[in-house]
PDB file as gemmi writes it, atoms N, CA and C in Angstrom:
CRYST1    1.000    1.000    1.000  90.00  90.00  90.00 P 1                      
ATOM      1  N   VAL A   1      40.556 122.026  81.738  1.00  0.00           N  
ATOM      2  CA  VAL A   1      40.388 121.344  80.468  1.00  0.00           C  
ATOM      3  C   VAL A   1      41.058 122.177  79.387  1.00  0.00           C  
ATOM      4  N   LYS A   2      41.949 121.538  78.662  1.00  0.00           N  
ATOM      5  CA  LYS A   2      42.673 122.211  77.594  1.00  0.00           C  
ATOM      6  C   LYS A   2      41.802 122.261  76.345  1.00  0.00           C  
ATOM      7  N   LYS A   3      41.664 123.460  75.771  1.00  0.00           N  
ATOM      8  CA  LYS A   3      40.858 123.616  74.564  1.00  0.00           C  
ATOM      9  C   LYS A   3      41.667 123.166  73.361  1.00  0.00           C  
ATOM     10  N   ARG A   4      41.074 122.359  72.536  1.00  0.00           N  
ATOM     11  CA  ARG A   4      41.736 121.842  71.335  1.00  0.00           C  
ATOM     12  C   ARG A   4      41.630 122.868  70.217  1.00  0.00           C  
ATOM     13  N   ARG A   5      42.764 123.238  69.653  1.00  0.00           N  
ATOM     14  CA  ARG A   5      42.774 124.199  68.563  1.00  0.00           C  
ATOM     15  C   ARG A   5      42.520 123.468  67.252  1.00  0.00           C  
ATOM     16  N   VAL A   6      41.721 124.071  66.398  1.00  0.00           N  
ATOM     17  CA  VAL A   6      41.415 123.481  65.105  1.00  0.00           C  
ATOM     18  C   VAL A   6      42.049 124.315  63.998  1.00  0.00           C  
ATOM     19  N   ARG A   7      42.187 123.705  62.851  1.00  0.00           N  
ATOM     20  CA  ARG A   7      42.731 124.431  61.704  1.00  0.00           C  
ATOM     21  C   ARG A   7      41.744 125.492  61.251  1.00  0.00           C  
ATOM     22  N   SER A   8      42.279 126.586  60.741  1.00  0.00           N  
ATOM     23  CA  SER A   8      41.443 127.642  60.181  1.00  0.00           C  
ATOM     24  C   SER A   8      42.154 128.225  58.971  1.00  0.00           C  
ATOM     25  N   ALA A   9      41.469 129.075  58.229  1.00  0.00           N  
ATOM     26  CA  ALA A   9      42.092 129.719  57.074  1.00  0.00           C  
ATOM     27  C   ALA A   9      43.277 130.570  57.506  1.00  0.00           C  
ATOM     28  N   GLU A  10      43.157 131.184  58.669  1.00  0.00           N  
ATOM     29  CA  GLU A  10      44.233 132.042  59.164  1.00  0.00           C  
ATOM     30  C   GLU A  10      45.408 131.225  59.695  1.00  0.00           C  
ATOM     31  N   GLU A  11      45.121 130.072  60.273  1.00  0.00           N  
ATOM     32  CA  GLU A  11      46.157 129.200  60.833  1.00  0.00           C  
ATOM     33  C   GLU A  11      45.921 127.772  60.347  1.00  0.00           C  
ATOM     34  N   PRO A  12      46.413 127.459  59.112  1.00  0.00           N  
ATOM     35  CA  PRO A  12      46.128 126.133  58.554  1.00  0.00           C  
ATOM     36  C   PRO A  12      46.894 124.981  59.187  1.00  0.00           C  
ATOM     37  N   LEU A  13      47.897 125.281  60.027  1.00  0.00           N  
ATOM     38  CA  LEU A  13      48.678 124.221  60.658  1.00  0.00           C  
ATOM     39  C   LEU A  13      48.462 124.198  62.164  1.00  0.00           C  
ATOM     40  N   LEU A  14      48.300 123.005  62.723  1.00  0.00           N  
ATOM     41  CA  LEU A  14      48.209 122.843  64.169  1.00  0.00           C  
ATOM     42  C   LEU A  14      49.601 122.968  64.773  1.00  0.00           C  
ATOM     43  N   ASP A  15      49.668 123.148  66.079  1.00  0.00           N  
ATOM     44  CA  ASP A  15      50.965 123.319  66.745  1.00  0.00           C  
ATOM     45  C   ASP A  15      51.908 122.159  66.469  1.00  0.00           C  
ATOM     46  N   TRP A  16      51.418 120.925  66.613  1.00  0.00           N  
ATOM     47  CA  TRP A  16      52.294 119.770  66.401  1.00  0.00           C  
ATOM     48  C   TRP A  16      52.733 119.678  64.951  1.00  0.00           C  
ATOM     49  N   GLU A  17      51.897 120.135  64.011  1.00  0.00           N  
ATOM     50  CA  GLU A  17      52.279 120.120  62.604  1.00  0.00           C  
ATOM     51  C   GLU A  17      53.398 121.135  62.342  1.00  0.00           C  
ATOM     52  N   GLN A  18      53.303 122.287  62.993  1.00  0.00           N  
ATOM     53  CA  GLN A  18      54.358 123.292  62.841  1.00  0.00           C  
ATOM     54  C   GLN A  18      55.677 122.761  63.385  1.00  0.00           C  
ATOM     55  N   GLU A  19      55.611 122.000  64.465  1.00  0.00           N  
ATOM     56  CA  GLU A  19      56.825 121.428  65.053  1.00  0.00           C  
ATOM     57  C   GLU A  19      57.435 120.345  64.152  1.00  0.00           C  
ATOM     58  N   GLN A  20      56.607 119.579  63.463  1.00  0.00           N  
ATOM     59  CA  GLN A  20      57.067 118.466  62.625  1.00  0.00           C  
ATOM     60  C   GLN A  20      57.245 118.849  61.149  1.00  0.00           C  
ATOM     61  N   MET A  21      56.900 120.075  60.802  1.00  0.00           N  
ATOM     62  CA  MET A  21      56.971 120.548  59.425  1.00  0.00           C  
ATOM     63  C   MET A  21      58.404 120.428  58.886  1.00  0.00           C  
ATOM     64  N   LEU A  22      58.526 120.019  57.646  1.00  0.00           N  
ATOM     65  CA  LEU A  22      59.843 119.907  57.037  1.00  0.00           C  
ATOM     66  C   LEU A  22      60.419 121.286  56.742  1.00  0.00           C  
ATOM     67  N   GLY A  23      61.730 121.360  56.710  1.00  0.00           N  
ATOM     68  CA  GLY A  23      62.421 122.611  56.421  1.00  0.00           C  
ATOM     69  C   GLY A  23      62.514 122.891  54.927  1.00  0.00           C  
ATOM     70  N   GLU A  24      63.127 124.016  54.614  1.00  0.00           N  
ATOM     71  CA  GLU A  24      63.198 124.487  53.230  1.00  0.00           C  
ATOM     72  C   GLU A  24      63.834 123.474  52.275  1.00  0.00           C  
ATOM     73  N   ARG A  25      64.985 122.939  52.637  1.00  0.00           N  
ATOM     74  CA  ARG A  25      65.675 122.010  51.734  1.00  0.00           C  
ATOM     75  C   ARG A  25      64.848 120.753  51.487  1.00  0.00           C  
ATOM     76  N   ALA A  26      64.218 120.224  52.536  1.00  0.00           N  
ATOM     77  CA  ALA A  26      63.423 119.007  52.389  1.00  0.00           C  
ATOM     78  C   ALA A  26      62.166 119.257  51.554  1.00  0.00           C  
ATOM     79  N   VAL A  27      61.513 120.407  51.767  1.00  0.00           N  
ATOM     80  CA  VAL A  27      60.313 120.733  50.987  1.00  0.00           C  
ATOM     81  C   VAL A  27      60.681 120.878  49.511  1.00  0.00           C  
ATOM     82  N   ASP A  28      61.740 121.612  49.233  1.00  0.00           N  
ATOM     83  CA  ASP A  28      62.169 121.788  47.844  1.00  0.00           C  
ATOM     84  C   ASP A  28      62.556 120.451  47.212  1.00  0.00           C  
ATOM     85  N   ALA A  29      63.167 119.557  47.978  1.00  0.00           N  
ATOM     86  CA  ALA A  29      63.539 118.239  47.452  1.00  0.00           C  
ATOM     87  C   ALA A  29      62.305 117.385  47.171  1.00  0.00           C  
ATOM     88  N   LYS A  30      61.281 117.476  48.035  1.00  0.00           N  
ATOM     89  CA  LYS A  30      60.071 116.681  47.843  1.00  0.00           C  
ATOM     90  C   LYS A  30      59.201 117.224  46.711  1.00  0.00           C  
ATOM     91  N   LEU A  31      59.174 118.543  46.547  1.00  0.00           N  
ATOM     92  CA  LEU A  31      58.291 119.142  45.546  1.00  0.00           C  
ATOM     93  C   LEU A  31      59.087 119.658  44.344  1.00  0.00           C  
ATOM     94  N   TRP A  32      59.573 120.862  44.393  1.00  0.00           N  
ATOM     95  CA  TRP A  32      60.343 121.469  43.314  1.00  0.00           C  
ATOM     96  C   TRP A  32      61.179 122.596  43.903  1.00  0.00           C  
ATOM     97  N   PRO A  33      62.252 122.979  43.233  1.00  0.00           N  
ATOM     98  CA  PRO A  33      63.080 124.074  43.752  1.00  0.00           C  
ATOM     99  C   PRO A  33      62.257 125.361  43.900  1.00  0.00           C  
ATOM    100  N   GLY A  34      62.325 125.956  45.082  1.00  0.00           N  
ATOM    101  CA  GLY A  34      61.594 127.196  45.346  1.00  0.00           C  
ATOM    102  C   GLY A  34      60.211 127.003  45.942  1.00  0.00           C  
ATOM    103  N   ALA A  35      59.794 125.750  46.148  1.00  0.00           N  
ATOM    104  CA  ALA A  35      58.451 125.488  46.698  1.00  0.00           C  
ATOM    105  C   ALA A  35      58.300 126.118  48.081  1.00  0.00           C  
ATOM    106  N   TYR A  36      59.299 125.927  48.939  1.00  0.00           N  
ATOM    107  CA  TYR A  36      59.222 126.474  50.299  1.00  0.00           C  
ATOM    108  C   TYR A  36      59.145 128.001  50.259  1.00  0.00           C  
ATOM    109  N   ALA A  37      59.986 128.611  49.442  1.00  0.00           N  
ATOM    110  CA  ALA A  37      60.013 130.083  49.354  1.00  0.00           C  
ATOM    111  C   ALA A  37      58.695 130.637  48.844  1.00  0.00           C  
ATOM    112  N   SER A  38      57.989 129.860  48.017  1.00  0.00           N  
ATOM    113  CA  SER A  38      56.698 130.340  47.509  1.00  0.00           C  
ATOM    114  C   SER A  38      55.542 130.030  48.455  1.00  0.00           C  
ATOM    115  N   GLY A  39      55.835 129.415  49.623  1.00  0.00           N  
ATOM    116  CA  GLY A  39      54.806 129.228  50.639  1.00  0.00           C  
ATOM    117  C   GLY A  39      54.306 127.822  50.842  1.00  0.00           C  
ATOM    118  N   TRP A  40      54.804 126.858  50.080  1.00  0.00           N  
ATOM    119  CA  TRP A  40      54.378 125.473  50.261  1.00  0.00           C  
ATOM    120  C   TRP A  40      55.017 124.885  51.510  1.00  0.00           C  
ATOM    121  N   ARG A  41      54.271 124.045  52.223  1.00  0.00           N  
ATOM    122  CA  ARG A  41      54.767 123.377  53.415  1.00  0.00           C  
ATOM    123  C   ARG A  41      54.455 121.885  53.308  1.00  0.00           C  
ATOM    124  N   VAL A  42      55.287 121.065  53.933  1.00  0.00           N  
ATOM    125  CA  VAL A  42      55.073 119.618  53.972  1.00  0.00           C  
ATOM    126  C   VAL A  42      55.035 119.214  55.437  1.00  0.00           C  
ATOM    127  N   VAL A  43      53.910 118.585  55.829  1.00  0.00           N  
ATOM    128  CA  VAL A  43      53.705 118.188  57.224  1.00  0.00           C  
ATOM    129  C   VAL A  43      53.228 116.732  57.269  1.00  0.00           C  
ATOM    130  N   PRO A  44      53.431 116.052  58.396  1.00  0.00           N  
ATOM    131  CA  PRO A  44      52.903 114.685  58.520  1.00  0.00           C  
ATOM    132  C   PRO A  44      51.373 114.686  58.407  1.00  0.00           C  
ATOM    133  N   LYS A  45      50.812 113.652  57.800  1.00  0.00           N  
ATOM    134  CA  LYS A  45      49.356 113.552  57.652  1.00  0.00           C  
ATOM    135  C   LYS A  45      48.663 113.408  59.003  1.00  0.00           C  
ATOM    136  N   TYR A  46      49.346 112.781  59.944  1.00  0.00           N  
ATOM    137  CA  TYR A  46      48.816 112.560  61.293  1.00  0.00           C  
ATOM    138  C   TYR A  46      50.012 112.421  62.214  1.00  0.00           C  
ATOM    139  N   ARG A  47      49.765 112.437  63.502  1.00  0.00           N  
ATOM    140  CA  ARG A  47      50.875 112.302  64.453  1.00  0.00           C  
ATOM    141  C   ARG A  47      51.606 110.983  64.213  1.00  0.00           C  
ATOM    142  N   GLY A  48      52.908 111.071  64.053  1.00  0.00           N  
ATOM    143  CA  GLY A  48      53.716 109.892  63.823  1.00  0.00           C  
ATOM    144  C   GLY A  48      53.835 109.475  62.367  1.00  0.00           C  
ATOM    145  N   ALA A  49      53.145 110.152  61.473  1.00  0.00           N  
ATOM    146  CA  ALA A  49      53.152 109.766  60.056  1.00  0.00           C  
ATOM    147  C   ALA A  49      54.512 109.951  59.402  1.00  0.00           C  
ATOM    148  N   GLU A  50      55.341 110.823  59.973  1.00  0.00           N  
ATOM    149  CA  GLU A  50      56.670 111.048  59.388  1.00  0.00           C  
ATOM    150  C   GLU A  50      57.516 109.762  59.441  1.00  0.00           C  
ATOM    151  N   LYS A  51      57.218 108.891  60.403  1.00  0.00           N  
ATOM    152  CA  LYS A  51      57.947 107.623  60.508  1.00  0.00           C  
ATOM    153  C   LYS A  51      57.614 106.695  59.347  1.00  0.00           C  
ATOM    154  N   ARG A  52      56.440 106.890  58.758  1.00  0.00           N  
ATOM    155  CA  ARG A  52      56.002 106.070  57.623  1.00  0.00           C  
ATOM    156  C   ARG A  52      56.055 106.846  56.305  1.00  0.00           C  
ATOM    157  N   CYS A  53      56.588 108.058  56.372  1.00  0.00           N  
ATOM    158  CA  CYS A  53      56.692 108.926  55.182  1.00  0.00           C  
ATOM    159  C   CYS A  53      55.322 109.223  54.567  1.00  0.00           C  
ATOM    160  N   HIS A  54      54.337 109.469  55.412  1.00  0.00           N  
ATOM    161  CA  HIS A  54      53.002 109.869  54.963  1.00  0.00           C  
ATOM    162  C   HIS A  54      52.878 111.380  55.175  1.00  0.00           C  
ATOM    163  N   TRP A  55      52.838 112.128  54.079  1.00  0.00           N  
ATOM    164  CA  TRP A  55      52.896 113.586  54.157  1.00  0.00           C  
ATOM    165  C   TRP A  55      51.666 114.245  53.565  1.00  0.00           C  
ATOM    166  N   SER A  56      51.355 115.418  54.070  1.00  0.00           N  
ATOM    167  CA  SER A  56      50.370 116.319  53.472  1.00  0.00           C  
ATOM    168  C   SER A  56      51.134 117.522  52.952  1.00  0.00           C  
ATOM    169  N   TYR A  57      50.670 118.038  51.854  1.00  0.00           N  
ATOM    170  CA  TYR A  57      51.297 119.196  51.223  1.00  0.00           C  
ATOM    171  C   TYR A  57      50.331 120.363  51.380  1.00  0.00           C  
ATOM    172  N   VAL A  58      50.789 121.429  52.020  1.00  0.00           N  
ATOM    173  CA  VAL A  58      49.925 122.576  52.305  1.00  0.00           C  
ATOM    174  C   VAL A  58      50.330 123.702  51.366  1.00  0.00           C  
ATOM    175  N   SER A  59      49.361 124.150  50.557  1.00  0.00           N  
ATOM    176  CA  SER A  59      49.633 125.193  49.567  1.00  0.00           C  
ATOM    177  C   SER A  59      49.754 126.553  50.244  1.00  0.00           C  
ATOM    178  N   PRO A  60      50.283 127.539  49.526  1.00  0.00           N  
ATOM    179  CA  PRO A  60      50.354 128.894  50.095  1.00  0.00           C  
ATOM    180  C   PRO A  60      48.973 129.437  50.483  1.00  0.00           C  
ATOM    181  N   GLU A  61      47.933 128.925  49.848  1.00  0.00           N  
ATOM    182  CA  GLU A  61      46.560 129.345  50.156  1.00  0.00           C  
ATOM    183  C   GLU A  61      45.954 128.570  51.315  1.00  0.00           C  
ATOM    184  N   GLY A  62      46.676 127.574  51.814  1.00  0.00           N  
ATOM    185  CA  GLY A  62      46.194 126.795  52.955  1.00  0.00           C  
ATOM    186  C   GLY A  62      45.461 125.524  52.590  1.00  0.00           C  
ATOM    187  N   ALA A  63      45.402 125.186  51.299  1.00  0.00           N  
ATOM    188  CA  ALA A  63      44.752 123.933  50.889  1.00  0.00           C  
ATOM    189  C   ALA A  63      45.632 122.768  51.314  1.00  0.00           C  
ATOM    190  N   ARG A  64      45.027 121.768  51.897  1.00  0.00           N  
ATOM    191  CA  ARG A  64      45.745 120.567  52.344  1.00  0.00           C  
ATOM    192  C   ARG A  64      45.591 119.526  51.237  1.00  0.00           C  
ATOM    193  N   ILE A  65      46.706 119.162  50.630  1.00  0.00           N  
ATOM    194  CA  ILE A  65      46.709 118.247  49.493  1.00  0.00           C  
ATOM    195  C   ILE A  65      47.393 116.966  49.950  1.00  0.00           C  
ATOM    196  N   THR A  66      46.765 115.819  49.669  1.00  0.00           N  
ATOM    197  CA  THR A  66      47.231 114.570  50.271  1.00  0.00           C  
ATOM    198  C   THR A  66      48.160 113.745  49.397  1.00  0.00           C  
ATOM    199  N   SER A  67      48.416 114.185  48.163  1.00  0.00           N  
ATOM    200  CA  SER A  67      49.377 113.436  47.346  1.00  0.00           C  
ATOM    201  C   SER A  67      50.343 114.393  46.663  1.00  0.00           C  
ATOM    202  N   LYS A  68      51.540 113.890  46.438  1.00  0.00           N  
ATOM    203  CA  LYS A  68      52.562 114.706  45.784  1.00  0.00           C  
ATOM    204  C   LYS A  68      52.136 115.056  44.361  1.00  0.00           C  
ATOM    205  N   SER A  69      51.538 114.114  43.650  1.00  0.00           N  
ATOM    206  CA  SER A  69      51.129 114.393  42.272  1.00  0.00           C  
ATOM    207  C   SER A  69      50.062 115.484  42.225  1.00  0.00           C  
ATOM    208  N   ALA A  70      49.144 115.483  43.181  1.00  0.00           N  
ATOM    209  CA  ALA A  70      48.125 116.545  43.227  1.00  0.00           C  
ATOM    210  C   ALA A  70      48.761 117.885  43.572  1.00  0.00           C  
ATOM    211  N   ALA A  71      49.765 117.868  44.443  1.00  0.00           N  
ATOM    212  CA  ALA A  71      50.476 119.110  44.770  1.00  0.00           C  
ATOM    213  C   ALA A  71      51.197 119.645  43.541  1.00  0.00           C  
ATOM    214  N   LEU A  72      51.806 118.759  42.766  1.00  0.00           N  
ATOM    215  CA  LEU A  72      52.481 119.186  41.543  1.00  0.00           C  
ATOM    216  C   LEU A  72      51.493 119.782  40.551  1.00  0.00           C  
ATOM    217  N   GLN A  73      50.290 119.214  40.479  1.00  0.00           N  
ATOM    218  CA  GLN A  73      49.261 119.759  39.587  1.00  0.00           C  
ATOM    219  C   GLN A  73      48.741 121.103  40.078  1.00  0.00           C  
ATOM    220  N   ALA A  74      48.731 121.307  41.395  1.00  0.00           N  
ATOM    221  CA  ALA A  74      48.220 122.553  41.972  1.00  0.00           C  
ATOM    222  C   ALA A  74      49.267 123.659  41.968  1.00  0.00           C  
ATOM    223  N   GLN A  75      50.505 123.322  41.674  1.00  0.00           N  
ATOM    224  CA  GLN A  75      51.608 124.274  41.757  1.00  0.00           C  
ATOM    225  C   GLN A  75      51.436 125.517  40.886  1.00  0.00           C  
ATOM    226  N   PRO A  76      50.967 125.424  39.632  1.00  0.00           N  
ATOM    227  CA  PRO A  76      50.924 126.621  38.786  1.00  0.00           C  
ATOM    228  C   PRO A  76      50.110 127.785  39.357  1.00  0.00           C  
ATOM    229  N   ASP A  77      49.027 127.493  40.067  1.00  0.00           N  
ATOM    230  CA  ASP A  77      48.221 128.592  40.630  1.00  0.00           C  
ATOM    231  C   ASP A  77      48.381 128.717  42.139  1.00  0.00           C  
ATOM    232  N   GLY A  78      49.418 128.100  42.691  1.00  0.00           N  
ATOM    233  CA  GLY A  78      49.693 128.213  44.121  1.00  0.00           C  
ATOM    234  C   GLY A  78      48.675 127.529  44.999  1.00  0.00           C  
ATOM    235  N   GLY A  79      47.898 126.626  44.428  1.00  0.00           N  
ATOM    236  CA  GLY A  79      46.898 125.899  45.209  1.00  0.00           C  
ATOM    237  C   GLY A  79      45.539 126.578  45.266  1.00  0.00           C  
ATOM    238  N   LEU A  80      45.350 127.670  44.509  1.00  0.00           N  
ATOM    239  CA  LEU A  80      44.060 128.370  44.529  1.00  0.00           C  
ATOM    240  C   LEU A  80      42.918 127.459  44.101  1.00  0.00           C  
ATOM    241  N   SER A  81      43.110 126.689  43.025  1.00  0.00           N  
ATOM    242  CA  SER A  81      42.039 125.814  42.556  1.00  0.00           C  
ATOM    243  C   SER A  81      41.753 124.705  43.565  1.00  0.00           C  
ATOM    244  N   ALA A  82      42.796 124.184  44.214  1.00  0.00           N  
ATOM    245  CA  ALA A  82      42.596 123.151  45.240  1.00  0.00           C  
ATOM    246  C   ALA A  82      41.829 123.722  46.423  1.00  0.00           C  
ATOM    247  N   LYS A  83      42.170 124.928  46.831  1.00  0.00           N  
ATOM    248  CA  LYS A  83      41.483 125.584  47.947  1.00  0.00           C  
ATOM    249  C   LYS A  83      40.009 125.814  47.594  1.00  0.00           C  
ATOM    250  N   ALA A  84      39.760 126.303  46.381  1.00  0.00           N  
ATOM    251  CA  ALA A  84      38.377 126.549  45.954  1.00  0.00           C  
ATOM    252  C   ALA A  84      37.575 125.253  45.934  1.00  0.00           C  
ATOM    253  N   ALA A  85      38.180 124.168  45.460  1.00  0.00           N  
ATOM    254  CA  ALA A  85      37.488 122.884  45.426  1.00  0.00           C  
ATOM    255  C   ALA A  85      37.170 122.390  46.828  1.00  0.00           C  
ATOM    256  N   GLN A  86      38.105 122.558  47.762  1.00  0.00           N  
ATOM    257  CA  GLN A  86      37.867 122.122  49.138  1.00  0.00           C  
ATOM    258  C   GLN A  86      36.751 122.934  49.784  1.00  0.00           C  
ATOM    259  N   GLU A  87      36.669 124.211  49.462  1.00  0.00           N  
ATOM    260  CA  GLU A  87      35.617 125.053  50.029  1.00  0.00           C  
ATOM    261  C   GLU A  87      34.263 124.772  49.390  1.00  0.00           C  
ATOM    262  N   GLU A  88      34.271 124.368  48.139  1.00  0.00           N  
ATOM    263  CA  GLU A  88      33.034 124.109  47.395  1.00  0.00           C  
ATOM    264  C   GLU A  88      32.417 122.752  47.753  1.00  0.00           C  
ATOM    265  N   MET A  89      33.229 121.796  48.146  1.00  0.00           N  
ATOM    266  CA  MET A  89      32.756 120.434  48.393  1.00  0.00           C  
ATOM    267  C   MET A  89      31.596 120.354  49.386  1.00  0.00           C  
ATOM    268  N   PRO A  90      31.671 120.986  50.576  1.00  0.00           N  
ATOM    269  CA  PRO A  90      30.532 120.863  51.500  1.00  0.00           C  
ATOM    270  C   PRO A  90      29.229 121.412  50.909  1.00  0.00           C  
ATOM    271  N   ARG A  91      29.321 122.490  50.147  1.00  0.00           N  
ATOM    272  CA  ARG A  91      28.123 123.066  49.525  1.00  0.00           C  
ATOM    273  C   ARG A  91      27.563 122.104  48.483  1.00  0.00           C  
ATOM    274  N   MET A  92      28.438 121.494  47.694  1.00  0.00           N  
ATOM    275  CA  MET A  92      27.985 120.546  46.680  1.00  0.00           C  
ATOM    276  C   MET A  92      27.297 119.358  47.327  1.00  0.00           C  
ATOM    277  N   VAL A  93      27.869 118.853  48.406  1.00  0.00           N  
ATOM    278  CA  VAL A  93      27.282 117.704  49.095  1.00  0.00           C  
ATOM    279  C   VAL A  93      25.929 118.081  49.688  1.00  0.00           C  
ATOM    280  N   SER A  94      25.861 119.275  50.285  1.00  0.00           N  
ATOM    281  CA  SER A  94      24.602 119.678  50.921  1.00  0.00           C  
ATOM    282  C   SER A  94      23.495 119.906  49.903  1.00  0.00           C  
ATOM    283  N   GLN A  95      23.846 120.125  48.643  1.00  0.00           N  
ATOM    284  CA  GLN A  95      22.832 120.363  47.616  1.00  0.00           C  
ATOM    285  C   GLN A  95      22.481 119.110  46.829  1.00  0.00           C  
ATOM    286  N   SER A  96      23.151 118.008  47.077  1.00  0.00           N  
ATOM    287  CA  SER A  96      22.842 116.790  46.341  1.00  0.00           C  
ATOM    288  C   SER A  96      21.497 116.241  46.811  1.00  0.00           C  
ATOM    289  N   GLU A  97      20.805 115.580  45.909  1.00  0.00           N  
ATOM    290  CA  GLU A  97      19.488 115.036  46.229  1.00  0.00           C  
ATOM    291  C   GLU A  97      19.571 113.975  47.328  1.00  0.00           C  
ATOM    292  N   GLU A  98      20.626 113.162  47.295  1.00  0.00           N  
ATOM    293  CA  GLU A  98      20.786 112.127  48.319  1.00  0.00           C  
ATOM    294  C   GLU A  98      20.984 112.759  49.697  1.00  0.00           C  
ATOM    295  N   ALA A  99      21.772 113.825  49.732  1.00  0.00           N  
ATOM    296  CA  ALA A  99      22.022 114.497  51.014  1.00  0.00           C  
ATOM    297  C   ALA A  99      20.738 115.144  51.528  1.00  0.00           C  
ATOM    298  N   LYS A 100      19.972 115.761  50.640  1.00  0.00           N  
ATOM    299  CA  LYS A 100      18.706 116.386  51.061  1.00  0.00           C  
ATOM    300  C   LYS A 100      17.741 115.345  51.601  1.00  0.00           C  
ATOM    301  N   ALA A 101      17.665 114.190  50.925  1.00  0.00           N  
ATOM    302  CA  ALA A 101      16.776 113.119  51.382  1.00  0.00           C  
ATOM    303  C   ALA A 101      17.220 112.595  52.743  1.00  0.00           C  
ATOM    304  N   ALA A 102      18.510 112.429  52.937  1.00  0.00           N  
ATOM    305  CA  ALA A 102      19.024 111.949  54.220  1.00  0.00           C  
ATOM    306  C   ALA A 102      18.736 112.956  55.326  1.00  0.00           C  
ATOM    307  N   LEU A 103      18.860 114.242  55.032  1.00  0.00           N  
ATOM    308  CA  LEU A 103      18.551 115.267  56.032  1.00  0.00           C  
ATOM    309  C   LEU A 103      17.069 115.271  56.382  1.00  0.00           C  
ATOM    310  N   ARG A 104      16.206 115.116  55.375  1.00  0.00           N  
ATOM    311  CA  ARG A 104      14.762 115.042  55.652  1.00  0.00           C  
ATOM    312  C   ARG A 104      14.441 113.839  56.533  1.00  0.00           C  
ATOM    313  N   GLU A 105      15.070 112.702  56.211  1.00  0.00           N  
ATOM    314  CA  GLU A 105      14.838 111.469  56.989  1.00  0.00           C  
ATOM    315  C   GLU A 105      15.320 111.647  58.419  1.00  0.00           C  
ATOM    316  N   ALA A 106      16.471 112.243  58.586  1.00  0.00           N  
ATOM    317  CA  ALA A 106      17.009 112.454  59.928  1.00  0.00           C  
ATOM    318  C   ALA A 106      16.136 113.410  60.733  1.00  0.00           C  
ATOM    319  N   ALA A 107      15.536 114.380  60.083  1.00  0.00           N  
ATOM    320  CA  ALA A 107      14.661 115.348  60.769  1.00  0.00           C  
ATOM    321  C   ALA A 107      13.406 114.670  61.286  1.00  0.00           C  
ATOM    322  N   ARG A 108      12.960 113.622  60.616  1.00  0.00           N  
ATOM    323  CA  ARG A 108      11.747 112.914  61.029  1.00  0.00           C  
ATOM    324  C   ARG A 108      11.976 112.032  62.249  1.00  0.00           C  
ATOM    325  N   LEU A 109      13.223 111.630  62.486  1.00  0.00           N  
ATOM    326  CA  LEU A 109      13.518 110.707  63.592  1.00  0.00           C  
ATOM    327  C   LEU A 109      13.478 111.344  64.926  1.00  0.00           C  
TER     328      LEU A 109                                                      
END                                                                             
């Protein structure tokens, strides 16, 4: 049985994403001049997405951004704020009253 590798902070791209990742000229054309050199990567959102031009933008910090406009907004800080927001989201959800109530209900079942 082949073990499925998952994304991590150390390795934000899966093997197939690394194979399908756009090169320097294409990344710079999609984002801004120098984006690739500063660590930004553009990969298909899912297998085969490149055929439909559906891309994810991966910041130098490893944040996966799903729209070009959001990537452009994250550019000044290299994606640090996007990464922080992605890391904060699960904690925010787990602390919401609705989430706590749902967890209590699930524990009773």
